[in-house]
C-alpha positions in Angstrom: 2.6 -3.9 28.0 -0.1 -1.4 27.8 -0.5 0.4 24.1 -2.4 2.7 22.3 -2.7 2.5 18.3 -4.4 5.9 17.3 -5.7 5.0 13.7 -7.2 2.0 13.3 -6.9 1.9 9.3 -5.0 -0.4 7.3 -1.5 0.1 9.2 -3.0 0.9 12.5 -5.0 -1.8 12.6 -2.8 -5.0 11.8 0.0 -3.3 13.9 -2.8 -3.3 17.3 -3.3 -7.5 16.3 -0.6 -8.4 15.6 0.8 -6.5 19.0 -2.3 -8.0 21.1 -0.6 -11.5 19.3 2.9 -10.7 21.2 1.0 -10.2 24.1 0.3 -7.1 24.8 -2.9 -5.9 25.8 -3.9 -3.3 23.1 -6.4 -0.3 22.6 -7.1 1.3 19.1 -8.5 4.4 18.7 -10.5 5.4 15.7 -13.2 8.8 15.4 -15.5 6.5 13.3 -18.3 5.4 15.2 -19.7 3.1 13.3 -16.2 1.6 12.1 -15.4 1.2 16.1 -18.8 -0.7 16.7 -18.2 -3.3 13.6 -14.6 -3.4 15.1 -15.9 -4.5 18.2 -18.5 -7.0 16.6 -15.3 -9.1 15.0 -15.9 -6.9 11.8 -13.0 -6.2 9.6 -13.6 -2.9 7.4 -10.0 -4.3 5.0 -9.3 -8.0 3.5 -6.0 -8.9 4.5 -5.2 -12.3 5.2 -5.5 -13.8 8.5 -6.3 -10.6 10.1 -10.0 -11.6 10.4 -8.9 -14.9 12.3 -6.7 -12.8 14.8 -9.4 -9.9 15.8 -11.7 -12.4 16.9 -9.2 -14.4 18.7 -8.3 -11.3 21.0 -11.6 -10.1 20.9 -12.3 -12.5 22.8 -9.8 -13.0 25.2 -10.0 -9.0 25.8 -6.0 -8.4 24.7 -7.5 -6.1 22.0 -10.5 -3.2 22.9 -11.5 -0.9 20.1 -12.6 3.2 21.7 -13.6 6.3 19.9 -11.3 8.7 22.8 -7.7 9.1 22.8 -8.4 10.2 26.3 -9.3 6.7 27.4 -6.4 5.3 25.0 -3.9 7.6 26.7 -4.7 7.4 30.5 -4.7 3.1 30.1 -1.1 2.8 27.6 2.0 3.9 28.6 3.3 3.4 24.5 0.7 5.5 22.1 1.8 4.7 18.4 0.2 7.1 15.6 -1.4 5.8 12.8 -3.4 8.1 11.3 -3.8 9.2 7.3 -1.0 11.3 5.8 -2.5 12.2 2.3 -0.7 13.8 -0.1 -1.3 17.8 -0.6 -1.6 19.1 -4.7 1.4 20.0 -4.7 3.3 16.5 -2.9 3.9 17.1 0.4 2.4 15.1 3.4 -0.9 16.8 4.8 0.1 16.6 8.5 -2.9 17.7 9.8 -4.7 14.7 11.3 -0.9 14.0 13.1 -0.6 17.4 14.7 -4.3 16.7 16.2 -3.1 13.5 17.8 -0.5 15.4 19.3 -2.7 17.7 20.7 -5.3 15.8 22.4 -2.8 12.5 24.3 -0.9 15.9 25.4 -4.3 17.4 27.0 -5.0 13.8 28.4 -1.3 13.2 29.5 -1.4 13.0 33.0 2.2 10.9 33.1 5.2 9.5 31.6 4.2 8.6 28.4 5.8 7.6 24.9 4.7 8.9 21.1 6.1 7.0 18.5 5.2 7.6 15.1 3.6 4.6 13.3 2.2 6.9 10.0 4.6 7.5 7.5 5.4 10.8 8.1 8.5 13.6 6.3 12.1 14.0 8.4 11.3 16.5 10.8 7.6 15.8 11.7 9.1 14.2 15.2 10.4 17.5 16.5 6.9 19.3 15.9 4.9 16.4 17.5 7.2 17.3 20.3 6.8 20.7 20.1 3.6 20.7 19.6 3.2 18.2 23.2 5.1 20.7 25.0 2.9 23.9 24.3 0.0 22.0 24.9 0.9 20.9 28.2 1.9 23.9 28.7 -1.5 25.0 28.7 -2.9 22.9 30.1 -0.8 23.4 33.3 -0.2 27.2 32.8 3.3 26.6 34.6 5.1 28.4 32.4 8.3 26.7 29.9 8.7 24.1 32.6 6.6 20.7 31.2 5.0 19.1 34.2 5.3 15.8 32.7 7.3 14.0 31.3 7.6 12.3 27.7 9.6 11.3 25.4 8.9 10.6 21.1 9.9 8.2 18.6 9.1 7.0 15.1 9.1 3.2 14.3 8.0 3.3 10.6 6.4 0.2 8.9 7.1 -2.0 6.3 3.8 -3.6 5.4 2.9 -5.1 2.0 -0.7 -5.6 1.6 -1.6 -8.9 1.1 1.3 -10.3 3.4 1.3 -7.5 6.0 0.3 -10.6 9.2 3.6 -12.2 8.1 5.5 -9.4 7.3 5.0 -7.9 10.8 5.4 -11.2 12.8 9.1 -11.9 10.7 10.5 -8.8 9.9 13.4 -7.7 8.3 14.2 -5.3 11.0 12.3 -3.0 13.2 13.7 0.8 12.4 13.2 2.4 16.0 14.2 6.4 16.0 14.8 7.2 19.5 16.3 10.5 21.5 16.3 8.6 25.1 17.7 4.9 26.2 13.7 4.8 27.8 12.4 5.0 24.4 14.7 2.8 23.3 14.5 0.5 26.3 10.4 0.8 25.7 10.2 0.2 21.7 13.1 -3.0 22.4 10.4 -4.3 25.1 7.4 -4.1 22.9 9.0 -6.1 20.3 11.6 -8.5 22.3 9.1 -11.6 21.6 10.1 -10.9 17.5 14.0 -11.2 18.4 14.2 -9.5 15.5 17.2 -7.0 13.7 16.7 -3.9 15.3 18.2 -0.7 13.8 17.8 2.3 16.4 19.2 5.7 15.1 17.8 9.2 15.9 14.4 10.0 14.6 14.9 11.9 11.7 17.3 8.6 10.0 14.1 6.8 10.7 11.8 8.8 9.2 14.2 9.0 6.6 14.6 5.0 6.6 10.9 4.7 5.4 10.4 7.3 2.8 13.9 6.0 0.9 12.6 2.7 1.2 9.7 3.1 -0.6 11.0 4.9 -3.0 13.8 3.1 -3.9 11.8 -0.2 -4.5 9.3 2.0 -7.0 12.8 3.2 -8.6 13.5 -0.8 -9.5 9.9 -1.1 -11.2 10.3 1.3 -13.1 13.7 0.9 -14.1 12.5 -2.6 -15.0 9.6 -0.8 -16.9 12.0 0.9 -18.8 14.3 -2.0 -19.8 10.1 -3.4 -21.1 9.9 -0.7 -23.3 13.2 -1.3 -25.5 13.1 -5.0 -25.2 9.6 -4.1 -27.4 11.7 -2.5 -29.5 14.6 -4.7 -30.1 12.5 -8.1 -30.2 13.9 -9.0 -26.3 11.5 -10.7 -23.6 11.6 -8.5 -20.9 10.5 -12.1 -18.7 14.2 -13.3 -19.6 16.5 -10.3 -19.0 14.8 -10.2 -15.3 16.0 -13.2 -14.5 19.1 -13.1 -16.0 19.5 -9.3 -13.6 17.7 -11.2 -10.7 20.8 -13.9 -10.5 23.0 -11.1 -9.6 23.0 -11.0 -5.4 23.5 -7.2 -5.7 20.2 -7.3 -7.8 18.5 -9.4 -6.3 14.9 -10.5 -8.3 11.8 -8.8 -5.9 10.1 -5.5 -7.9 11.9 -6.7 -11.3 8.3 -7.4 -12.1 7.7 -5.4 -16.0 3.8 -4.2 -15.7 1.5 -1.3 -15.6 2.7 0.0 -13.2 3.2 0.3 -8.9 0.0 1.6 -7.5 -1.8 1.6 -3.6 -1.4 4.0 -1.0 2.4 4.0 0.0 4.5 4.0 -3.4 2.8 6.6 -4.8 2.3 9.2 -1.9 6.0 8.4 -0.3 7.8 8.9 -3.8 5.8 12.7 -3.9 6.9 13.3 -0.7 10.5 12.4 -0.7 10.1 14.5 -3.9 8.6 17.5 -1.8 10.9 16.8 1.2 14.7 16.6 -1.1 13.2 20.4 -2.8 12.7 22.0 0.2 16.5 20.6 1.7 17.7 22.2 -1.6 17.8 19.1 -3.7 16.4 18.3 -7.2 15.5 14.7 -7.0 15.2 14.2 -10.8 16.1 10.7 -11.1 12.5 10.3 -8.2 11.4 12.6 -10.9 11.9 10.0 -13.7 10.7 7.2 -11.7 7.3 8.9 -11.2 7.2 10.1 -14.8 7.8 6.4 -16.1 5.4 5.0 -13.8 2.1 7.1 -15.1 3.9 6.4 -19.2 3.6 2.9 -18.5 -0.2 3.0 -18.6 -0.1 5.1 -21.2 2.1 2.9 -23.1 -0.6 0.2 -22.3 -3.7 1.7 -23.9 -1.6 2.3 -26.9 -0.8 -1.3 -27.5 -4.7 -2.0 -26.9 -6.2 0.3 -29.0 -3.0 -0.8 -31.7 -4.1 -4.0 -31.4 -8.3 -3.8 -30.3 -8.2 -1.3 -33.5 -11.4 -0.1 -32.8 -12.1 0.8 -29.0 -15.3 2.7 -29.5 -19.0 0.5 -28.7 -16.4 -2.5 -27.8 -16.5 -4.6 -24.5 -13.9 -4.5 -22.4 -13.5 -7.6 -19.5 -11.0 -6.6 -17.0 -9.5 -9.3 -14.6 -9.0 -7.4 -11.3 -9.5 -4.1 -10.1 -7.6 -3.4 -6.8 -3.8 -2.6 -6.8 -2.0 -5.4 -6.6 -3.7 -9.0 -5.2 -4.7 -10.4 -1.5 -6.2 -7.0 -1.0 -9.1 -5.0 -1.6 -7.5 -1.6 -2.1 -8.2 0.6 -4.8 -6.0 3.3 -3.6 -3.9 4.3 -6.9 -5.1 0.9 -8.9 -3.6 0.9 -12.2 -6.5 0.0 -13.3 -8.2 3.0 -12.4 -6.5 5.3 -15.1 -6.6 2.6 -17.4 -10.5 2.4 -17.4 -11.2 5.3 -17.3 -9.4 5.7 -20.7 -11.1 3.1 -22.0 -14.4 4.4 -20.8 -13.2 7.5 -22.4 -13.2 6.4 -25.5 -16.4 4.9 -25.5 -15.8 0.9 -24.6 -18.1 -1.2 -22.3 -16.0 -2.2 -19.2 -17.0 -5.5 -17.5 -15.5 -6.0 -14.4 -14.4 -9.2 -11.7 -12.2 -8.7 -8.6 -12.5 -11.7 -5.7 -12.1 -8.9 -3.6 -11.7 -5.6 -4.8 -15.4 -4.9 -5.8 -17.1 -3.6 -3.1 -14.8 -0.8 -3.1 -14.1 -0.2 -7.1 -17.7 0.7 -7.0 -17.2 3.8 -4.8 -15.1 4.8 -7.7 -16.6 3.9 -11.3 -19.6 4.3 -12.6 -21.1 2.4 -15.7 -18.8 -0.8 -14.8 -20.9 -3.9 -15.8 -20.1 -6.4 -12.2 -19.2 -10.2 -13.6 -19.9 -13.1 -10.8 -16.7 -14.7 -11.8 -14.5 -14.5 -15.3 -16.7 -16.4 -16.9 -19.2 -14.2 -16.2 -17.0 -11.4 -17.3 -15.8 -13.1 -20.6 -19.4 -13.8 -22.3 -19.7 -11.3 -25.4 -16.1 -9.9 -24.8 -13.9 -8.4 -27.6 -10.7 -9.1 -25.2 -9.2 -9.3 -21.6 -7.3 -6.9 -20.2 -5.3 -8.6 -16.7 -4.6 -6.0 -14.2 -4.2 -7.8 -10.8 -2.3 -10.8 -10.6 -5.0 -13.1 -8.1 -3.8 -16.8 -7.8 -7.8 -17.2 -8.6 -6.8 -16.3 -12.5 -4.1 -18.6 -12.8 -6.6 -21.9 -12.9 -8.9 -20.5 -15.2 -10.3 -22.4 -17.7 -9.7 -20.5 -20.8 -11.0 -22.8 -23.0 -14.4 -22.2 -21.5 -13.6 -18.6 -21.8 -12.5 -18.3 -25.2 -16.0 -20.2 -26.1 -17.8 -17.0 -24.1 -15.8 -14.1 -25.8 -16.7 -12.6 -29.6 -12.8 -12.3 -29.9 -9.9 -14.0 -28.3 -7.6 -11.7 -27.5 -5.9 -11.0 -23.9 -3.5 -8.8 -23.0 -1.8 -9.0 -19.8 -0.6 -6.2 -17.8 1.6 -8.4 -15.0 2.6 -10.8 -17.6 0.8 -12.8 -15.2 1.0 -16.0 -18.4 3.0 -18.0 -20.5 2.6 -16.4 -23.7 3.0 -19.6 -26.0 0.6 -21.3 -23.5 -1.9 -18.5 -24.5 -1.2 -19.0 -28.2 -1.7 -22.5 -28.0 -5.6 -22.5 -26.5 -5.7 -19.2 -29.8 -5.7 -17.2 -27.6 -3.6 -13.5 -29.6 -1.7 -12.4 -26.4 0.0 -9.5 -25.3 2.2 -8.7 -22.5 4.2 -6.2 -21.2 7.9 -6.1 -22.6 7.5 -9.2 -24.5 8.0 -8.1 -28.6 8.7 -11.8 -30.0 4.8 -13.0 -29.0 3.4 -9.5 -30.4 4.8 -9.2 -33.5 3.5 -12.7 -34.2 0.1 -10.9 -33.2 
């Protein structure tokens, strides 16, 4: 099938490459001319395992092309996915300016049937607004009154891709959700995903849009719940790792997303929680639980900073090494990364910050000023009064901590992801502090 993806950011690019892998002819659109030029040359602007290899493969056999022209993409395709950004406004609402602009341009370029599919994360009822925008612009284009001169459908197909494992998630989905209002739209979307043989959840557009926000908000709630429990563990002498393990064996709960730490970040959870709260308010419901989820997430960073200040005693003038900057491992994404608030707070207290991240440093340099970026963890450790583990890269599990300890001024480790075993670090001579691991903390 001929498919267009409007927006070649994270979701659009991964989706475009994966649709090409399924055998479709895909044309990806982006208004950034430099980005399109680089993508045509096989240069990927984001770090995502396996993405560059597939991109080059399907560029070479011409199953995947890139353009800056929505008109070109519309003319060549029957199915058009909208995958542009929907950033948060100050009040938490999703800014749908780009979605509206794309819908308008598609309408002005259409000359036969098209299926327009929301891939961006949008609030419920956005599909109806896209449909209205297209109808109004078709009327303007053909000047034939209220009756549309071209048939089209709007559908919703939310994405559930995790950064760092997006290709695997696309190719082996738990489910594919499609929100449709016609059998023709359903048939086309089923055909697009047929090679995957997925579990299909077919519903109306509003429900499909809500499934995305509800899913991400529930996962955020699970993270905040275990983080709240970690605070109780610190007070009662319990170990959050054992608590989470005991909870996780219950099949009604499951172990996933029960990892205590410094809180969630990234482009999805913070934005989607905010948007769901705003959507709920507009519908007349005060989603107090989600507001608390958001508050707990912010408090977790504050609690981590308090722990550092308590154990380090004087922060001003100290050299602090930061292992990991990106919001999670296997990505270079710095959007809403917990490291941002933590590092900025320590800098404000007068600390000198050294940092290392396997992939995130180029993007981090756009966020921070006054950091010393290091070539590896060993250069990072030199002269440090303590280390902070903020991102759980696999590379950090293989470090020679004897060498790191020898390079440090003080062997203190604050583990913001409970990545290491406390007994192992203490055996190596480190003063170790995790999240919700009060037994170790008391030894310090």
